[in-house]
N, C-alpha and C positions, 0 to 999 in steps of 0.2 A: 168666331170672332167677327166683328163688324168689318165690312169692306172699307178700305181707306181710299178716299177720293181727294185728290189734290186740285184745288181751285187756283188757277194762275190768272189773276185779273187785277189791273192797277186801279180800277174804279172801286173805291171802298164800299159804296152803297151796293153795287151789283155783286161784289164779292161776298158781302155779308148776307145779301138776299139768297144767293145760291147756297151758301153754307147753311143758312137757317133751314131751307127746305130739304137739303140733303140730310141734315141731322135728324129732322123730323121723320125722314124716310128710313132712319136706322143706320145711316152710314157715319163713319168717323171722317171728319173733314180736316184737311190741312190747307191753310191759306197762304198764298204768296202774292205780293204786290208787284213783283218784277220777275223777269226771266232768270236773272243771275242767281237769286236766292233759291229759286226752284231747281235750277240746274245743279247747284251745289248739293242740294238734298238728295240727288240721285245716286250719290256715292254710298248712301246708307240703304235703309229698307225702302223698296220701291212701292209706290201706291198701286192700288188695283185699277185705278182709272184716273185720267187727267182731264179736267175741263180747262181749256186753254184759250185765252184771248189772243188775238193776232196783233193788236196794236199796243204793245208793251213799251214802257218808257226807255228800256235799256237794250232791247233786242227785238228782232222780228219774230213773231210767234210762229210763222211758217218755217223759218230757219231752225227754230228750236224743235219744232215737230220733225223736220227732216233729220236733224242730228239724232233725235231719239230713235227714229225708225231705221236709221242706218247703223246703229250700235246694237250688236247682238244681245247686250246686257239689258237693253230697254225696249227693243223692237216689239216685244209682245205686249207691252203695256198699252191698253186701248186709250185713244185720245178723242175727245169730243171738242171740236172747235166751236167757240162761242164768240161771235163777232158781229159787227155792224155791216160788214162787207156782204152784200146780198146778191151781187151779180153771179150769173152762172159760171163765168170764167173764174171767179174767186173760189166757188165751190169745187170746180174741177182741179184748180191748183192745190187746194187743201187736200183733196183726195189723192192727188199725185204725190203729195208729200207723205202720205200714209195715214191720214186721219181716218177714224172709223165712223164718224158722224159729223154733221155740220149744222149748227143751230144759229139762226140769224136774230140779232137784236132789233127791236124789242121782242122779248120772248116770254112764253108762259113758264113760270117755275115748275108747275105740275107736269107740263110736257117734257121739260128738261129732266126731271126726275124719272119719268117714264122711259125716256131715251137712255138714261144712264143704266137703268135696270135692264133694258133690252140688250145693251152692249155687254154688260157683265154676264147676262144669261147666255148670250151667244159665245162668250169667251170660255164659259165654264161648263157647258152642257154638250159634250161630244158623245152622248150616249149611243147614238146610232153609228158611230165611227168604229172602224177597225183599230186594232192596237197600233199597227204600223203598215205603211205602204211603201213598196219599192217599185219604181217604174223607171226603166232605163238606169241611168246612173244617179237617180234622185231618190232620196229616202225622206218620208214625212212621218213624224211621230206626234199624234194629237195629244198625248199626255203632257208633253213638254213644249209643244208648238215648235219643235226643232225641224229644220229642213237642211239637208246636206245634198250637194251636187258634186259627184266624184270626190267625196270626202271633204269638200269645202263647205263650211257652215254658211247658210244663207239667212240674212236677217229680213224676214217678212213680217209685216204688220199682222195683227190678229185677223183683220178682214181679208187680207191677201192670202193668209194661210188657209182660212176657211174656204175661200173661192178655189184655190188650187187643189185643196183636198177633195172638194166635191167633184171636180173634174177627174182627178187622178184615181179616185175610188171607183170610177166607172169608165175605164179606158175604152176608147172607141165610140162611146155614146156622145151624141151631139146635144148640148144644152143651149136653148135659146137664151138671149139676154133676159127676157121676161122671167123665165124659170129660175135663172140664177139670182135675179133680184128677189124673188119670193123666197128662195132658199136662204138668202142672207138676211133679209129684212122683213120677211113675212108680207102681210098685205099693206103695210104702211108705205105709201109712196113718198118717201123722203128724198129720193134721188131719181135721176133719169137713167135711161138705158146706157147713156154715155159713161156712166160711172163704171160699168163693167169693163168697157174698153180701156178706161184709165187704169184700173187695177190690173188687167191682163198685161198691159204695156209695162207696168212696174214690175210685175212678176217675171216676165220674160227678160227684162233688163237685168234684174238681180241674178237670175239663173245663168246668164251668159249663154254659152252654146247649148246648154240643156234647155233653154227656153224654147227651142224648136219642138219640144214635146207638145207644146200647146199650139193647136192649129185653128186657124180662123176658117169657118165654113161660111163663105160669102152669102149674105142675105139671111142667114139662120142664126149662127152663134159660134160656140167654141167646143172643142173636144181635146182630150189628151190622148196621144197615141205614140207608143214607143217607135 
């Protein structure tokens, strides 16, 4: 079955342009002109990917992103932010809210399709991963993207899960920020090294006391150690 992409964008021309190119790429597209109608749709079948504008008429797109990523029912749904906000601080905030990618308007529809494919591929291709990892009181299951800490379910975004899994699968090994960026996004330099720090901060916060498993090696990068 074709993957379902939700496009949440109040500008009809942009929404239709995105939908046109996504359909040409073989995806099923659901269109929403405001955050409220999209949020209501989440009580049914979830999309495989969301392309989300930040400046919606009825809600702040960042807040909508934050709510999705803090809800265990929707946390694993990848989100690509599509916005005119181009400052680095805006990108960092978007990633802090759990977004998986950030595209600035004006944009290339072909590039957006490529990024959507990459996000979906990262979400669905855990071929080199183990079935399950237990480290300390934390359990990670790549088949369901579930994380529990001392029996408590943790809502990580897809990117946060992948980052934490990479570290947890190699306890004691130090990963540089550059290596983690390559593991997550390949050779496409769509984000800076600061992105890794943002995601690590989010993961630690969500894990609570179990966040101490992730250790910062000053001047080098990060490792997970029980």
